[in-house]
C-alpha positions, 0 to 999 in steps of 0.5 A: 298274213306273209312277210312279203305282205308285212313288208308293205306297211311302212308310211315312209321307207322306215319303221313299219307303221303299227297295224292296229285300230286305237282311238285316243279321242273322239272322232273327229279329234281336237286337232283335227276339227281345229284344222276342219275350221281352217279347211272350212275358212281356205276350201271351197264348199263344193269340195265335199269330206267324208270324215273330217280326220287330218292323218298324217302317216297310212301304210298297210291297212291303217290311217293315222290322224293329228290325235294319235288315233290310227284307224282301218282303211277300208276306202284306199282312198278310193281304190287307189293305194291298192299297194299301200300308202307308200310302197317301198317300190313306189317311194324308191322309184318316185325318189330317184325320178324327182331327183333327176327331174320333175317335168319336161313335157313328153310332147316337148321332150320325152323320157323313157318312163312314158313309153316303159308305163305304156309297154307295161299297161300294152301288155298287161290289159286283155287282148293279144292283139297289137295295141298302144297307150296314151297317159293323161292326169285323171280317170276324167280325162282318160275316159274323154280321150277314148270318146274322143279316139273313138269318135276320130277311128269310126267317124260317128258321134253318138256315145251310150253309156248305163244307168247308174254309171259313173265315169268323171266331172267334166262336162263329157263326163257329167254328161256321161255320169247318171246321177244328178246330186252331186255330180251333175246338179247345177252345171249344165248343160251338157255336151250333146250326143250321149245315150242312156240305157238300161243297165243290167243290175241282177238286184233290182232287175224286174224279173229277177236277178236270173233273167237279168243279162239276157233281157237287159242285152236284149233291151238295150241292143233293141234301143240302139239299132232303133232309137240310136241306129248302129252307124251313127254309134262311135262308142259304147262305154261302160264300167266293168263292174260299177263304182259310184254307181253301187257296185253294181255287177252286170247280170251275166253274160250282159258284158259279152253280149254288148261286145259282140254287138260292138263287134258287130256293128263297128262300134268301138267297146270301150272298158272303164276300168279306172275303179276296177283296174290293178288286181281290185278285182281279183283279176289284173282287169275286171273285163276279164271276168267272162272273156271280154276283149275290149277296145280301149280301155281307160285305167286311173286309180290303182296305176300310180300308189296314189300319184295322179295318172290316167290311160287310155289302152287299146287295139293300136289302130284304133289309138292311132285315129287321132292326128299327131297333136290331137291327144296330149296335156302338159302334165300327162304321164309325169315323169314322177306318177310314171316311176311310182306306176312301174314300181305300183304294178312291180308291187302288183306283180312281186306280192301277187295282188291279185291272189291277194284281191281273191283272197280279201274276198273269200274272208269278206263274202262270208262274213257280209252274207252272214250280216245278210242272214242277220240283219233285214236291211241288208238287201245284197251283198255284191262286188268281186275281190276286194271291190265289195258292197251291201246294198241295204234296203227298208222293211219292204226289202227293195226300197233303198233305205239311204238314211240307215246306211249313212247311221251305219257308216257314221257307226263305222267312222265313231269306231275308227274304221272308214268305209265309204257310201255309194250308190244312185240312191246312196244306199250301198256301202262299199269295201275297197281295202288295201290289197296289203291290209293285214287279215287281222284287220280286216277281220276287226273291221266286220267286226265293227261293221257288225257292230255298228249295223245292230247298233242301226237295227 
């Protein structure tokens, strides 16, 4: 690990947090269990917890809990703390901003930070055309506002989304999301004029991965033409790599074909880069892999080093379609979150975290593929950069194996490695390590993962 990356593993700008896996109690430990009992009494049941350890410090590639355990972080708060849990540029920018002021509401009296973040987004997102941005709080808000903007621009109402998609938990974004449990179950009715198309899912495509992209694109565009009518479609919304749906990398050619179809028919093509953005996939934005240039891009998660911020960025003429006062929110583009975003983007650029994500892939992908060759339960290995996953299947090689997925995750947790699950069928282990994680910790986490597969197999 380079010295520049090593400098970004401090929990609070103070002494470096030791980058080691250390277990001093069972996971979770006694103090975490005490706190979890308090949590159960005070926090609504609907808020879930993946691993009930209560964190007191975090940085680099580790999470330290109240019992003194140091766990390897392979989740980054669901792709949020890509630059680390307290990157110095983020800490200093936030500290300075908090000392100046915490809020004025940009819609009442504006401030430079909001404008500076928009300028950065306009320059970083794909496309060399004039762009504008608007800032919000969460990924779901960004998606909702992108849909609003697309409808205002086109005068149309229909929105096309895809199987296995995840776009949020608000009423509209639940309608956009594919999976029922836990995201939609018992929460309807949902927003209308949402149409779902088949996803180019190479591992599960009936005629095989090689045919997936072209066939899925032909099917989707045919359905849009015949079942909805192109003159009724405001937007096509898709994740360049699906997140909660299982880190599905679309079959080659699928995204370019959709973008071309949209351009030919006056449909706004929206890339949901909330989980894929900001260096996570080895590009600043995952749309760039096949040269796709979205009309609008939604971002959140990795944008601000852990503070709540999201954005819609896109073609200036489309972004300006909404009337004055039609976009906004009390906290949208909060000055402290904007300061954090500028610090996070500076960190990404100075440490070349785009290149770092590619390096992480070069370390992880061969090991994951070797595990797939060793353990029959691994049906597929996929992803890009530091957004990688394995899909677990039963002995027939096709049927999803959610129970083994849970068992492997629990074995990793017990050994001090935080991993996440995903997938429509609950059978995907996903890996989202901080981009500043030391190589040694990454390798150790893979060793633990391999042991977990061996114990389950």
